N, C-alpha and C positions, 0 to 999 in steps of 0.2 A: 927494574922499576918501570912501570908503564907510563907512557906519555899520552895515553888515551884520555881525552877530556870527558869528565863525567857530566851527564845531563840531568842527574838526580837533583831535585830541588830539596835542599836541606836547610835547617835553621841558620847556619852561618851565612847562607846566601840570601836569606829573607830580610828585606827592608820594608818597614811599614811607613806609608806616607799618608798624611792628611792634608788635602788641598795642596799637594805638591811638596810639603815639608815633612821631614822625618819626625816621627812621633817618639820622642825620647828614646829610652833604652827598652825596647819591647822584649818581653820574655816569652810571650806566646800570643797566638792569634788563632781564632777558629770561627767559622761561620757555616750556616746551613741554609741551603736554598730549598724551599718547600713549595710544591705544587699541590693544591688541594682539589680533589675531584669529588663531585656529588654523584652517588649512584642514582640512575634513572630506572626505577622499577615500574613495570606496567602490568596490567591485567593479562591473564592468559600466558604468562611467561615466568617460570620459576627462577630463571637466571636474570642477572642485571642486563637490561637492554643496552645501556651505554653509560659512559662516564662523562659528566659535564664539568669542565674546568670552572671553578668558582673563586679561587684566590691564588695568589703568588706571594710568598713571604721570604725575606732574607733576614736572618737574625744571627748575631755573633757576639764575640767578646774579644777583648785585647787585654793582656797583662803587661804592665809597665813597671819598671823599677822605680821606686819612690826616690826622687832627687830633691834636695833642698833647693828652693827657688824655682822649681818647676811643678806646676799643678795641672790637673785636667782642665781647669779654667784658663790658665795661661797658655796651654796648648790649643785652645779654641774649641775644645770638645763640649764644654758646658758654658752657659751664660753666667755672668756675675750675679750674685744674689740681689744686690741693691740695698739702699739704705732703709727702705720700707717695703711693705707688701705690694704697693702699686708699681714701684720701680722694678721690683723682682718680677712681677707678672709681665711688664713691658719688655724686660730683658729676655725672658723666655719666649715671648711671642715674636720678637724680632731676631732671634738667634739664627735661624736659617738652617740649611742643610749643607752637607759637605760631600766631598768625593774621597773615598778611602781606596788606597792602592796597595797591593802586595807586589813588590818588585824583586826580581832576581838581580842582585847587585853585581854578580859576575858578568851577566849578559847585558846589564843595564836595560832590562826589558820588564815591563809590567805584565804579570801573569794573571792578576785579578783586579777588576775595577768594581767598586761597590758605590753606585750612584745614589744620590738622595739620602745620604746617611745622616741619621740623627742618633744622638747618644742618650740612652734611656736611663741608665743608672751607673753609679760607681761606688766602689768600696775600698777601704784602706786596711792593710794589715801589716803588722811587724811582730816578730817573735824574738825571744832571747837568742843571742848569737846568730841572728839572721838579718837579712836586709828587708827594708820596707817594700811593699808592693801595692799597686793600685790595679784593680780589675774594673774594666769598663765594658758595659753591655751596650750593644748598638742594634739598630734596625736600619735596613736600607730598602730603597724602592726597587732597585734593579741591580743584578749582577751580570757582568760580562767577563768571560775568560779570554785568554790570549788568542784563541782561534777566531774570536768575533771582532777584534779591534784591528 
Protein backbone atom coordinates (compact mmCIF):
# COMPACT_ATOMS: atom_id res chain seq x y z
CA UNK A 1 0.00 0.00 0.00
CA UNK A 2 1.40 3.34 -1.02
CA UNK A 3 1.51 6.23 1.35
CA UNK A 4 2.18 8.68 -1.48
CA UNK A 5 -0.24 11.57 -1.22
CA UNK A 6 -2.25 12.12 -4.41
CA UNK A 7 -2.38 15.62 -5.85
CA UNK A 8 -5.10 14.80 -8.38
CA UNK A 9 -8.17 16.96 -7.91
CA UNK A 10 -11.21 14.66 -7.88
CA UNK A 11 -14.91 15.02 -7.18
CA UNK A 12 -14.62 13.78 -3.55
CA UNK A 13 -12.12 16.60 -2.91
CA UNK A 14 -14.25 19.34 -4.54
CA UNK A 15 -16.18 21.76 -2.38
CA UNK A 16 -18.34 24.49 -3.97
CA UNK A 17 -18.66 27.74 -2.01
CA UNK A 18 -20.81 30.79 -2.67
CA UNK A 19 -19.68 33.90 -0.80
CA UNK A 20 -17.76 31.64 1.57
CA UNK A 21 -20.64 29.22 2.33
CA UNK A 22 -21.01 25.66 1.03
CA UNK A 23 -23.57 25.37 -1.78
CA UNK A 24 -25.78 22.46 -0.74
CA UNK A 25 -24.87 19.04 -2.07
CA UNK A 26 -23.20 19.80 -5.37
CA UNK A 27 -23.27 17.05 -7.97
CA UNK A 28 -21.22 18.77 -10.66
CA UNK A 29 -19.70 22.08 -11.65
CA UNK A 30 -18.22 23.25 -14.91
CA UNK A 31 -17.16 26.56 -16.38
CA UNK A 32 -15.52 27.92 -19.51
CA UNK A 33 -13.26 30.95 -19.83
CA UNK A 34 -13.42 32.43 -23.30
CA UNK A 35 -11.25 35.10 -24.90
CA UNK A 36 -12.67 36.46 -28.14
CA UNK A 37 -10.34 37.92 -30.74
CA UNK A 38 -11.31 39.87 -33.83
CA UNK A 39 -9.36 39.27 -37.04
CA UNK A 40 -7.68 42.42 -38.35
CA UNK A 41 -7.66 42.14 -42.14
CA UNK A 42 -5.85 44.73 -44.21
CA UNK A 43 -5.39 45.48 -47.90
CA UNK A 44 -2.41 43.93 -49.65
CA UNK A 45 -2.19 40.99 -47.23
CA UNK A 46 -3.92 37.63 -47.73
CA UNK A 47 -3.19 36.63 -44.12
CA UNK A 48 -4.73 38.05 -40.99
CA UNK A 49 -2.55 40.97 -39.92
CA UNK A 50 -3.21 40.54 -36.19
CA UNK A 51 -5.84 39.55 -33.65
CA UNK A 52 -7.44 42.20 -31.49
CA UNK A 53 -8.92 41.11 -28.14
CA UNK A 54 -12.56 42.20 -27.98
CA UNK A 55 -14.18 40.29 -25.11
CA UNK A 56 -13.65 38.00 -22.14
CA UNK A 57 -16.42 35.76 -20.85
CA UNK A 58 -16.82 33.21 -18.07
CA UNK A 59 -19.88 30.94 -18.20
CA UNK A 60 -20.72 27.79 -16.30
CA UNK A 61 -23.20 25.63 -14.45
CA UNK A 62 -23.64 23.90 -11.12
CA UNK A 63 -25.70 20.79 -10.40
CA UNK A 64 -27.20 20.53 -6.91
CA UNK A 65 -29.15 17.73 -5.24
CA UNK A 66 -32.68 18.95 -4.56
CA UNK A 67 -33.28 19.09 -0.80
CA UNK A 68 -36.56 19.88 0.92
CA UNK A 69 -36.19 23.23 2.68
CA UNK A 70 -33.27 24.38 0.51
CA UNK A 71 -33.83 26.30 -2.71
CA UNK A 72 -31.67 28.33 -5.07
CA UNK A 73 -33.31 31.40 -3.55
CA UNK A 74 -32.56 30.34 0.04
CA UNK A 75 -28.94 29.68 -1.01
CA UNK A 76 -28.76 33.29 -2.23
CA UNK A 77 -28.32 32.50 -5.90
CA UNK A 78 -31.53 34.15 -7.08
CA UNK A 79 -33.66 37.00 -5.74
CA UNK A 80 -37.10 36.40 -4.29
CA UNK A 81 -39.95 36.89 -6.76
CA UNK A 82 -41.89 39.44 -4.69
CA UNK A 83 -45.59 39.99 -4.17
CA UNK A 84 -46.03 41.95 -7.42
CA UNK A 85 -44.11 42.85 -10.58
CA UNK A 86 -42.62 46.05 -9.08
CA UNK A 87 -41.25 44.24 -6.03
CA UNK A 88 -39.96 41.47 -8.29
CA UNK A 89 -38.08 43.98 -10.46
CA UNK A 90 -36.63 45.73 -7.41
CA UNK A 91 -35.46 42.40 -5.94
CA UNK A 92 -33.72 41.54 -9.22
CA UNK A 93 -32.07 44.96 -9.52
CA UNK A 94 -30.81 44.90 -5.92
CA UNK A 95 -29.66 41.27 -5.86
CA UNK A 96 -25.99 41.90 -6.62
CA UNK A 97 -23.05 39.69 -7.50
CA UNK A 98 -21.33 36.85 -5.69
CA UNK A 99 -17.96 35.14 -5.44
CA UNK A 100 -17.96 31.46 -6.38
CA UNK A 101 -15.07 29.26 -5.21
CA UNK A 102 -13.99 25.72 -5.99
CA UNK A 103 -12.00 24.41 -3.08
CA UNK A 104 -9.86 21.34 -2.51
CA UNK A 105 -11.18 20.24 0.88
CA UNK A 106 -8.16 17.95 1.48
CA UNK A 107 -5.73 20.86 1.23
CA UNK A 108 -8.23 23.54 2.38
CA UNK A 109 -7.12 25.53 -0.64
CA UNK A 110 -9.23 27.37 -3.18
CA UNK A 111 -8.31 26.30 -6.71
CA UNK A 112 -10.65 28.60 -8.64
CA UNK A 113 -12.22 31.97 -7.86
CA UNK A 114 -15.08 33.24 -10.02
CA UNK A 115 -15.67 36.92 -9.22
CA UNK A 116 -18.71 39.01 -10.07
CA UNK A 117 -20.88 35.93 -10.45
CA UNK A 118 -24.54 36.27 -11.33
CA UNK A 119 -26.91 33.36 -11.75
CA UNK A 120 -28.72 33.44 -15.07
CA UNK A 121 -31.09 30.46 -15.02
CA UNK A 122 -32.12 27.42 -13.06
CA UNK A 123 -34.09 24.28 -13.75
CA UNK A 124 -35.51 21.41 -11.72
CA UNK A 125 -35.78 17.71 -12.51
CA UNK A 126 -36.85 14.52 -10.78
CA UNK A 127 -37.44 11.08 -12.27
CA UNK A 128 -38.97 7.81 -11.09
CA UNK A 129 -36.63 6.00 -8.67
CA UNK A 130 -34.28 9.00 -8.78
CA UNK A 131 -33.33 12.01 -6.73
CA UNK A 132 -34.33 15.55 -7.58
CA UNK A 133 -31.79 17.92 -8.96
CA UNK A 134 -31.38 21.58 -9.74
CA UNK A 135 -29.13 22.86 -12.50
CA UNK A 136 -27.98 26.48 -12.23
CA UNK A 137 -26.28 28.43 -15.01
CA UNK A 138 -24.04 31.35 -14.13
CA UNK A 139 -21.91 34.10 -15.63
CA UNK A 140 -18.86 35.63 -13.98
CA UNK A 141 -16.85 38.75 -14.67
CA UNK A 142 -13.44 37.27 -13.86
CA UNK A 143 -11.75 33.95 -13.15
CA UNK A 144 -8.54 33.43 -11.20
CA UNK A 145 -6.90 30.10 -10.54
CA UNK A 146 -4.69 29.07 -7.65
CA UNK A 147 -1.53 30.34 -9.38
CA UNK A 148 -2.86 33.90 -9.36
CA UNK A 149 -4.07 34.26 -5.78
